[in-house]
C-alpha positions in Angstrom: -0.1 -0.1 0.0 1.4 3.7 -0.9 1.9 6.0 1.4 2.0 9.9 0.9 4.0 12.0 3.0 3.7 15.8 3.3 5.8 18.1 1.8 7.5 21.2 3.5 10.2 23.1 2.7 11.9 21.0 -0.2 11.6 17.4 1.6 9.0 14.9 2.1 7.7 14.4 5.7 6.3 11.0 6.8 4.5 11.1 10.4 4.1 8.8 12.9 0.7 9.5 12.8 -1.6 8.6 9.0 -4.8 8.4 7.8 -6.4 5.3 6.0 -7.7 6.6 1.9 -10.7 5.0 1.3 -11.8 4.2 -2.3 -15.3 5.7 -2.3 -16.4 2.8 -5.1 -15.1 -0.2 -2.7 -15.1 1.4 0.7 -11.7 -0.4 0.5 -8.0 1.5 1.8 -5.8 2.4 -1.2 -3.3 4.1 1.1 -2.2 6.2 3.5 -1.5 9.8 4.3 0.7 11.5 7.1 -1.5 13.5 8.8 0.3 17.2 10.4 0.9 17.2 14.0 1.7 20.9 15.4 5.2 20.6 14.7 4.9 19.7 11.3 2.5 22.6 10.9 4.9 25.1 12.6 7.5 24.1 10.3 5.3 25.1 7.2 4.4 28.2 8.7 8.1 29.2 9.0 9.4 28.0 6.0 6.9 29.9 3.5 7.4 33.2 5.6 11.5 32.4 5.2 11.2 31.6 1.6 9.0 34.8 1.1 10.9 37.4 3.3 14.1 35.8 2.5 14.0 33.4 -0.5 14.3 33.8 -4.4 11.1 33.3 -5.4 9.4 36.6 -5.0 12.6 38.9 -6.2 12.8 36.6 -9.3 12.0 38.0 -12.5 8.8 37.8 -14.2 10.1 36.1 -17.0 12.1 33.5 -14.5 8.6 32.8 -12.8 7.5 31.5 -15.9 9.7 29.2 -16.7 8.8 26.7 -13.2 5.2 27.5 -13.6 5.4 25.9 -17.6 7.2 23.2 -15.9 4.7 22.0 -13.6 1.3 22.1 -16.2 4.1 20.2 -18.2 4.4 17.6 -15.2 1.4 17.4 -14.7 1.0 16.5 -18.5 3.6 13.9 -18.3 1.5 12.8 -15.5 -2.0 12.9 -16.7 -2.6 8.7 -16.5 -1.6 8.3 -13.4 -2.5 11.4 -11.5 -6.4 10.6 -13.5 -6.0 7.1 -12.0 -5.3 8.7 -8.8 -8.2 10.8 -8.7 -10.3 8.1 -9.5 -9.7 5.6 -6.9 -10.0 8.7 -4.3 -12.7 10.8 -4.8 -14.8 8.5 -6.8 -14.7 10.6 -10.2 -15.6 8.3 -12.9 -12.5 7.8 -15.2 -13.8 9.6 -18.4 -14.4 12.6 -16.1 -10.9 12.8 -14.6 -8.9 11.8 -17.5 -11.3 13.9 -19.9 -11.6 17.0 -18.1 -9.9 17.0 -14.4 -6.3 16.4 -15.4 -6.2 18.8 -18.9 -7.6 21.4 -17.3 -5.0 21.5 -14.3 -2.1 21.5 -16.6 -4.2 24.2 -18.3 -4.1 26.4 -15.8 -0.5 26.7 -15.4 -0.3 27.0 -19.1 -2.6 30.2 -19.0 -1.0 31.6 -16.3 2.8 30.9 -18.0 1.9 32.9 -20.8 -0.5 35.7 -19.4 0.3 36.2 -16.0 3.5 38.9 -16.7 1.1 41.2 -19.0 -1.7 41.7 -16.0 1.3 42.2 -13.2 2.7 44.8 -15.1 2.7 48.1 -13.5 0.6 51.4 -14.9 1.6 54.7 -14.9 -0.5 57.4 -14.4 0.0 61.5 -14.7 -2.4 62.5 -12.1 -1.6 66.5 -12.9 1.6 68.2 -14.3 3.8 68.2 -11.8 2.8 64.6 -10.2 2.7 61.2 -11.4 2.0 58.1 -10.1 3.2 53.9 -10.8 0.7 51.3 -9.8 2.3 48.3 -8.9 1.0 44.5 -8.4 2.8 42.8 -5.5 2.7 39.3 -4.0 0.1 39.2 -1.2 2.7 36.9 0.5 2.2 33.7 2.3 -0.8 32.2 1.1 -3.2 29.6 2.3 -4.7 27.5 -0.3 -7.6 25.1 1.4 -9.2 22.7 -1.4 -12.5 20.9 -0.9 -12.6 16.7 -1.7 -14.9 17.0 -4.7 -12.2 18.9 -7.5 -9.5 17.7 -5.2 -6.9 18.3 -8.1 -8.1 21.2 -10.2 -9.3 23.6 -7.6 -6.1 23.3 -6.3 -4.4 23.8 -9.8 -6.7 27.1 -10.1 -5.4 28.4 -6.9 -1.8 27.8 -6.8 -1.0 28.5 -10.3 -2.5 32.0 -9.5 -1.0 32.2 -6.3 2.9 31.2 -7.9 2.4 33.7 -10.7 2.2 36.6 -8.4 4.8 35.6 -6.7 3.6 34.2 -3.3 4.8 31.8 -0.9 1.8 28.6 -0.1 0.9 26.3 1.9 -1.8 23.9 0.5 -4.0 22.2 2.5 -5.9 19.3 0.5 -9.3 18.1 2.1 -8.0 15.0 4.4 -10.4 12.8 2.3 -9.3 13.5 -1.3 -5.2 14.5 -0.4 -3.5 12.1 -3.0 -2.9 14.3 -6.0 -2.2 17.4 -4.2 0.3 15.2 -2.5 1.8 13.9 -5.8 1.4 17.3 -6.9 3.9 18.1 -4.7 6.7 15.6 -6.4 5.7 17.6 -9.7 6.6 21.0 -8.0 10.0 19.2 -6.4 11.0 17.9 -9.9 10.1 22.0 -11.9 13.3 23.0 -9.4 11.3 25.2 -7.2 13.1 27.1 -4.4 12.5 25.0 -1.2 9.4 26.7 1.3 7.6 28.2 -2.1 5.2 25.2 -2.0 4.4 23.1 1.0 1.7 20.7 0.8 0.2 19.8 4.3 -2.7 17.4 5.3 -4.9 17.4 8.3 -7.7 17.8 10.2 -9.5 21.3 9.3 -9.9 21.4 13.4 -6.2 21.5 13.6 -4.6 22.5 10.3 -7.4 24.6 9.1 -7.8 26.8 12.3 -4.3 27.2 12.7 -3.2 28.4 9.3 -6.4 30.6 9.0 -5.5 32.3 12.3 -1.7 32.5 12.2 -0.4 35.9 11.7 2.5 34.8 9.1 -0.5 34.2 6.7 -1.2 36.9 4.5 -3.9 35.4 2.2 -6.3 32.6 2.5 -8.3 31.4 -0.3 -11.1 28.7 0.3 -13.2 26.6 -1.8 -16.0 24.1 -0.1 -18.8 24.2 1.8 -20.6 27.3 4.0 -20.1 25.6 7.0 -16.8 25.6 6.8 -16.1 29.0 5.4 -18.2 30.7 7.9 -15.6 29.1 10.5 -12.8 30.1 8.4 -14.0 34.0 8.5 -14.0 33.3 12.4 -10.6 32.1 12.4 -8.9 34.5 9.8 -10.7 37.4 12.1 -7.9 36.9 14.7 -5.4 38.5 12.4 -6.6 40.7 9.4 -5.7 39.2 6.0 -6.7 38.7 2.4 -9.8 36.2 2.1 -11.2 34.8 -0.9 -14.3 32.6 -0.5 -16.3 30.5 -3.3 -19.0 28.3 -1.3 -22.1 26.6 -1.9 -24.7 26.4 -4.4 -28.5 26.1 -5.2 -28.0 27.2 -8.8 -31.0 27.6 -11.2 -31.5 25.7 -14.9 -33.8 27.4 -16.7 -35.6 25.9 -19.8 -37.6 28.4 -22.4 -40.5 26.3 -24.3 -38.3 27.2 -27.8 -36.2 25.4 -27.0 -34.8 21.5 -28.8 -35.8 19.6 -26.0 -33.3 16.6 -26.3 -30.4 19.1 -26.4 -32.1 20.8 -22.8 -32.9 17.4 -21.6 -29.2 16.0 -22.4 -27.8 19.0 -21.3 -29.8 19.9 -17.6 -28.7 16.0 -16.8 -25.0 17.2 -17.1 -25.6 20.2 -15.4 -27.2 17.8 -12.3 -25.6 14.2 -12.3 -21.7 14.9 -13.6 -19.7 14.2 -10.8 -22.9 12.5 -8.8 -24.2 15.9 -8.0 -21.4 17.0 -5.9 -20.1 20.5 -7.4 -21.3 24.0 -6.4 -23.0 24.5 -9.6 -25.1 22.0 -9.3 -27.7 23.1 -11.4 -30.0 21.4 -8.8 -33.3 23.3 -9.2 -34.8 23.3 -13.1 -37.2 25.2 -13.9 -38.9 24.5 -17.2 -41.9 26.0 -19.1 -45.6 25.5 -18.4 -45.9 24.5 -21.9 -43.0 22.0 -22.4 -42.8 20.8 -18.5 -44.3 17.6 -18.6 -42.9 16.6 -21.7 -39.4 17.6 -20.2 -40.4 15.6 -16.8 -41.0 12.6 -18.9 -37.9 12.9 -21.1 -35.7 14.0 -17.7 -37.1 11.0 -15.8 -36.6 8.1 -18.1 -33.2 9.1 -19.0 -32.0 9.9 -15.2 -33.1 6.1 -15.0 -30.9 4.9 -17.8 -27.5 7.0 -16.0 -25.0 3.8 -16.1 -23.9 3.7 -11.7 -20.6 1.4 -11.6 -16.8 1.5 -10.2 -15.4 4.7 -10.9 -12.7 2.7 -12.5 -14.9 2.0 -15.4 -15.1 3.7 -18.4 -18.4 2.9 -19.5 -19.7 4.4 -16.2 -21.5 7.2 -15.8 -21.7 8.0 -12.4 -19.8 6.8 -9.5 -20.3 6.6 -5.9 -20.5 9.6 -3.4 -17.2 10.9 -1.8 -18.2 8.4 1.4 -21.4 7.4 3.4 -21.5 10.0 5.7 -22.4 11.9 2.3 -24.7 9.7 1.3 -26.5 10.0 4.7 -27.1 13.3 3.9 -28.1 13.0 0.8 -30.7 10.7 1.9 -31.6 13.1 5.0 -32.5 15.9 2.6 -34.7 13.6 0.2 -36.7 12.0 3.6 -37.1 15.1 4.6 -38.4 16.2 1.4 -41.1 13.6 1.7 -42.3 14.3 4.8 -42.9 17.8 3.4 -45.0 16.1 0.9 -42.5 16.5 -2.1 -43.4 13.3 -5.0 -40.0 11.0 -5.8 -40.6 10.4 -9.6 -37.4 8.2 -9.6 -34.5 7.0 -7.7 -34.2 8.1 -4.1 -32.2 5.6 -2.7 -29.5 3.2 -2.7 -29.1 0.4 -6.1 -29.5 -2.9 -5.6 -26.6 -3.7 -7.2 -24.9 -6.6 -5.9 -21.5 -5.2 -7.1 -21.9 -2.0 -5.8 -22.7 -3.2 -2.3 -19.8 -2.0 -0.9 -19.6 2.0 -2.4 -21.3 4.6 -1.8 -23.2 4.8 -4.4 -26.7 6.4 -4.8 -29.6 6.7 -7.5 -29.7 9.6 -9.7 -33.2 11.0 -8.1 -35.7 13.5 -10.0 -38.3 15.4 -7.4 -40.7 17.2 -9.1 -43.3 20.4 -8.1 -41.0 21.5 -5.2 -42.1 24.2 -3.2 -40.6 27.1 -2.7 -41.2 27.1 1.1 -39.6 23.1 1.1 -36.5 22.6 3.1 -35.1 21.2 -0.2 -36.0 23.6 -2.6 -33.0 26.5 -0.6 -30.8 24.2 0.6 -28.2 22.3 -1.1 -28.0 18.3 -1.0 -25.0 18.1 -2.9 -25.6 15.0 -4.5 -27.7 13.4 -7.5 -30.6 15.0 -6.5 -33.0 17.3 -8.7 -36.1 19.3 -8.4 -38.0 20.3 -11.5 -40.5 22.9 -11.5 -42.5 24.3 -14.2 -42.9 28.7 -14.4 -45.3 30.8 -16.9 -42.8 33.8 -17.9 -39.6 35.7 -17.4 -40.6 37.2 -14.5 -41.9 34.1 -12.7 -38.6 32.7 -13.7 -36.2 35.4 -12.1 -38.4 35.5 -9.0 -37.4 31.3 -8.5 -34.1 32.0 -9.4 -33.4 34.2 -7.2 -35.3 32.5 -4.0 -32.1 31.3 -2.3 -29.7 32.9 -0.2 -26.8 31.4 -2.9 -26.0 33.1 -6.0 -23.0 30.9 -7.8 -24.4 30.1 -10.9 -27.5 29.5 -13.3 -27.9 28.4 -16.8 -30.8 29.4 -19.3 -32.3 27.5 -22.2 -33.6 29.4 -25.2 -33.5 30.6 -28.9 -35.1 34.1 -27.7 -31.1 35.2 -27.1 -32.5 38.8 -26.5 -34.7 37.2 -23.4 -31.9 35.2 -22.3 -29.8 37.8 -22.1 -32.4 39.9 -20.2 -32.8 37.3 -18.0 -29.4 36.3 -17.3 -29.0 40.4 -16.2 -32.1 40.0 -13.5 -30.5 36.8 -11.8 -28.2 37.3 -8.7 -25.3 35.2 -9.6 -21.9 35.0 -10.4 -22.0 33.2 -13.4 -24.7 32.4 -15.7 -24.1 30.3 -18.7 -26.9 30.7 -21.4 -27.5 27.5 -24.0 -24.7 25.8 -22.6 -23.2 24.1 -18.5 -20.0 24.8 -16.9 -17.7 26.2 -19.6 -15.2 27.2 -17.2 -12.5 29.2 -19.3 -9.2 30.5 -17.8 -9.6 33.5 -19.5 -13.0 34.1 -17.4 -13.3 35.0 -13.8 -15.6 32.4 -11.7 -17.1 33.4 -8.3 -20.4 33.6 -6.8 -22.2 36.2 -5.0 -24.7 36.3 -1.5 -24.0 33.3 1.0 -21.4 31.9 -2.1 -18.9 34.0 -1.2 -16.8 36.5 -2.3 -13.7 37.0 -4.6 -13.4 35.6 -8.1 -11.0 32.7 -9.5 -9.5 32.4 -13.1 -9.2 35.0 -15.2 -7.3 38.2 -14.9 -9.5 38.8 -12.0 -8.9 35.3 -10.6 -5.0 36.3 -11.2 -5.4 39.7 -9.6 -6.5 38.2 -6.3 -3.6 37.0 -5.4 -1.8 40.5 -5.5 -1.8 43.6 -3.9 -1.6 47.1 -5.5 0.9 50.0 -4.2 0.7 52.9 -5.4 3.9 55.1 -5.7 3.8 58.7 -6.4 6.2 61.1 -7.6 6.2 64.7 -7.6 8.2 67.1 -10.2 7.7 70.0 -9.3 10.2 72.8 -10.8 12.8 72.8 -8.6 12.0 69.8 -6.8 9.9 72.1 -4.4 6.5 70.3 -4.1 3.4 71.5 -3.1 3.7 70.3 0.4 7.2 72.4 0.8 5.1 75.7 0.6 2.6 74.9 4.0 5.3 75.4 6.8 7.8 77.4 4.1 8.8 79.7 6.7 
C-alpha cells in the first residue's frame, strides 16, 4: 500500500500519525497519508514565511517565474494517466471525467498563467497632474493558504496554485483530508520543476488543527478557500484573529431555466449533465430546474426516463456514467434531505435510494433522483444537497423564472436555455448569480473570472481578476515640481 508524506520546505516528511484513504467505489483502503502534527504545521508556516521574506522566489523576474510555472503544467501532462487514475480511486469521480476534464484542465491552469500573468502584473503609470505622476505596482500578497475541497481535489488546487505562484507568493496548500492524494502527488511535480525550498508546502491534516491554525496565524497574509458554507464561516472566524486577505467560494443552489422554444433533447441531455455530473457533488450543480409550462410534462418525462438509464458503476470503469458519493456520511446527508422533502409532501419521481446492485454494495452509491413540483417553502428548495438530486418545477414567464431562480440564499451560477437570445440575455441580467451560462453548462474558461454572490462567497478564481486576487496594489507617487520644490514645501515654508 502506498504511503503519501507531507511536503514541507522542499522535503517529503513521513509523520507518526497517518490516515487510511478509502476508495469510494469499493469502501476499501487504497493508501495511507501522513497527518500533520503541530510540529509539522509550525515547520510549514516558518518555511513559507522564510521563503517569502528572504528567499529568491518573490524577487525572481517575471520571465524566470514563468519558466517554473510552465514546468509544473508540463509535469501534470507528463503524469496525466497516473493522476487521472489516482483522482478516480481517491474521489470516486468516473475515470472519463478525470481523464478528459480534470487532469487536462489542471495543466491548462498553469499554462494559462505562464502565458498571461506578465501582462496582468504589468505596472501602470498615471499622470495625475502637471507635476505629479503615479506608478501602480502589483506585488505578491505574501504567504497564502490555499484550502481546497474534496469534489475537485486537483483541479481547484491548480486553479489557486497557478495564480498564487504567478503573482510571486509562497504557498501552504491544504487538501481535504478525504482526498489528499493528488495534491501530495502534485508536490512531486513541484519539486521536479525546481522551485526553491519553502515556496510550495502541501500539508494534510484535520480542519480542526491544520485549517484553524493556518487561518488564524499572523504569518499568513491571505486565505483562499473553496468548500462548504459551514466551513467557510468557521474560516472567516478563525481568520478574524489577524487581518488578512480572503477569497471564499462556497455553496450553491443553482437554477437551470428551460424555455419552451428549445430543442428538447439538447435541453434534457444538458440538464442531466448539469446536475448528475460528478454525482451532483458540485457547487455549480443545477439542482433546481425550472421548465416553462408548455413543455413541462414532456421535459419531466424525458428527463426522468434518461435519469433512470444513467449507468452507475465503479469509477475506474470507462463505461461508468455516475460513480459513488465521496463517503457514507455524505450519502446519509443526501438521504436525510430526501426524507425531509418526502415528509413535506414532495414527490419522488425516480431514484431516492441506494441501488440494489450486488457489485456496488460496498461502495457509496446512490441513484439519480428526480423530485417534482417542489414548493418554494420546502427546505430542499433552498438547501444545498450536494448529491444527485434534481428538483424540476414549472414557470410561466421570464419574470416568474427570475423570482424562482433568485429565491435562494446562494448566488453562484445559473443556466438559461432558449433560442430567444435577447430574452435570455435580459433574464441573465436579472439573475443574482456570479456566472450565467446561456445554452451551455459548466464551461470554465481560464480567461474568464468565476465566483459567486450572496452566501456563495466573495472573490474570484480564474481570469485576470482571479489572478489579481493573489496580488496587492501599491501606489507610488512621484512629485516632479519645478526646482524640486513640491507643494507641501510651502505649507510651513517660513
